[in-house]
N, C-alpha and C positions, 0 to 999 in steps of 0.2 A: 358798516355798511357791508363790506363782505363777511364781515361775521354771519350778521343774519343771512345772508345773499349762500352760505354753504350749507348751516343748520339742516335744512331739510335736504342735503346729499348722502344721510346714511345715518345711523346708529350701532352701538354696540352687538346692536339685536335685529337690525332692521337694515337693509339697503337703500338706496331711493328707489330703487322701481318697489320695492313692495312698501314702502311707503305713502307710494302714487298708485299704485295697485287698491291698496286698506282702503285709501281716501275714494275713490270712485266705487269703491264697493260698500263704501257708506252712502253714496249721491249725495259726495259731500267735496271741499278743498281746502287744502292747508298750507299756509304760506308763513313768511317772515320777512319783516319791513324795519327797516332801521329808517331814525330819523339826528339832526343832532341832538336830541333831547332821550330820544329811546329806542329801545328793539321790542318787537311785537311779533309775538307767535299767534296768528290768528287762524282759525279752523270754524267749519261749519259743514254740519252734517242732518241728516234726519234724526228725528229726536229719539226715535227708537235704538239710533245710534251711538249717545251721549258715554257709555261706557269705555267705547272704543275712540271714541274721539280722547276723549281724558285722556287713555292710556298711550295713543300717538301725541300730543301735545307734551307730555310728563316725560315720552321715552325722546323728545325732539330738545325737550327744554335742559335734561339731566345727561341725555348722554351719547348728544353729536360726539362725533369721530374726524369728523373736516379732512376726509380723503384727500392726499395729498394731488391726486390727479386734479380732485376737482376745484382745490386751492387753484393752483397753475392756470388751472383755464379761467375761470374768475378774473384771473390776473392778467392774463391775456384781451380779455373784453375789457377790463375794467383799463386797459390800455389804449385798446382801439375807439373804448369810449371816446373816452379823455383828447385824442389824437383830433376827434373828430368834432368835437364842442367848441375844442382851441381854435378852430377854423371861424369860429361862431361870432359876432362882435356882442351880440346882449347877453352869450355867457361873459366873455372877456367883461364885460359891463358891468355883471354881476358879482365877478369875483372882484374887482377893483370897489366896488360900493364897498361891500365885506369887509374888504382891508381898512378902509376906511376909516366907516361908520367903529367897528368893533377893537379895531385897535391890535393890542397882544391876548386878546381873549379869543378862545379857540371857535367860535362864532366867523372869527372874519376869515376862513378856509373853511368853505364849505364841501368842496370838491378837492377831491386825491391829485395830490403830485406825481409826476414818473417815478420819481423815488423813493417818494410813499409806496406806493405797488409795488414797486420792486422789497423793498422791504418787507413789503408781507410773506408769509408761512404757514403753516399748522400751528405752529406752536405758541405765534402772536393772536391767532384767531383764538386756540384754545386757551391761553390766557386772559385776551376779553372777557372772555363767556365766562370763565372760572371768576374772574374780580366783579364782573357786573350782574350774571344774573344768577340771584340769590334771592331765597325765597321774605328774606327780611327788608329786599328791594325791587315784588314786583307785586304789581293787584293778576287775580283771577277774578277772570267778567264772565260770566252767565248767563246767556238771554234766551230766553226762548218756554219753552214746553218745559220746565227743570223740575226733575222729578224729588219729591220728597227727602228720599235716601242721599240729596246732592252733597250735604256736610262729607256723608260717609263714602262716594264716589272719591271726593277730591283729596281725604284722607288718607284715603288706602294708596291714592297714585301720588301725591306732594308729603302725606306726614312724616315721612324720615329725611326730609329733605333739610341739609343741617343748614341756620345761618351758618353767613362768614360777615366779615367788615368787609367792606365794599367806600372802594375808595371816594374823599370825596368830590365835590363838582370843582370844576374849574373857581377861582374867584373874578370876582367879576370886576376886576379892571380894564373899564376903557378910555379910550383916550375924552379930555373935556371937550365940552362942546363948543365950538369955534364955526367962526364962517372959512369956507374954502373952496376951489375948486382944482378938479382933476381934471386935467386933457393927459389920454389913450391916444399917441399918434397910430394911425394904423396907414400908410402908404398905401394908396390903388382902391381903399374899401370903395364899397357901394353905398353903405347904411351908414346913416348915422345914429347912433344910440345914446339916451340921455337915463342917468340916475340923478334921484333925489332922497336923499338919507338925512 
């Protein structure tokens, strides 16, 4: 999630402001999101801006620099968001059902901990990007008024992007199905949350 959040904050050839200004000039937007299973860089622009949009997507995917000040800012925001979420019974219930249902699998933890946020640094984000964001681990989708020379446009921007070995996904080791009831006591709570998984 943090890698995705900081991808657009500058590359070896563009600052975050330049990326934003170029996208505005194209009449579009560029974003990067992550989930438990994917990292997506998505952009849209007027059809005549497809070459420039591909330039920006390629630059962000391949050359993001993860500026130290942006990493620290994201860490501060993540800490504040987590502290706010920890006061919400629904958040705690979601965390607990994931832990019980998924056991030792990474799906058991969908949100960071304060410790994991503190361990993040620029090197960790670069390492994650370098390990996972590779052409043999990616899909490129173009939609709209796609030009006849689209393949050449893509090859010009991504053709020399070297394949890399990517880490295998986590083994799907889940707890054996069983009936259980888990209670989380929150003295003074004004609401009750129920999850069935």
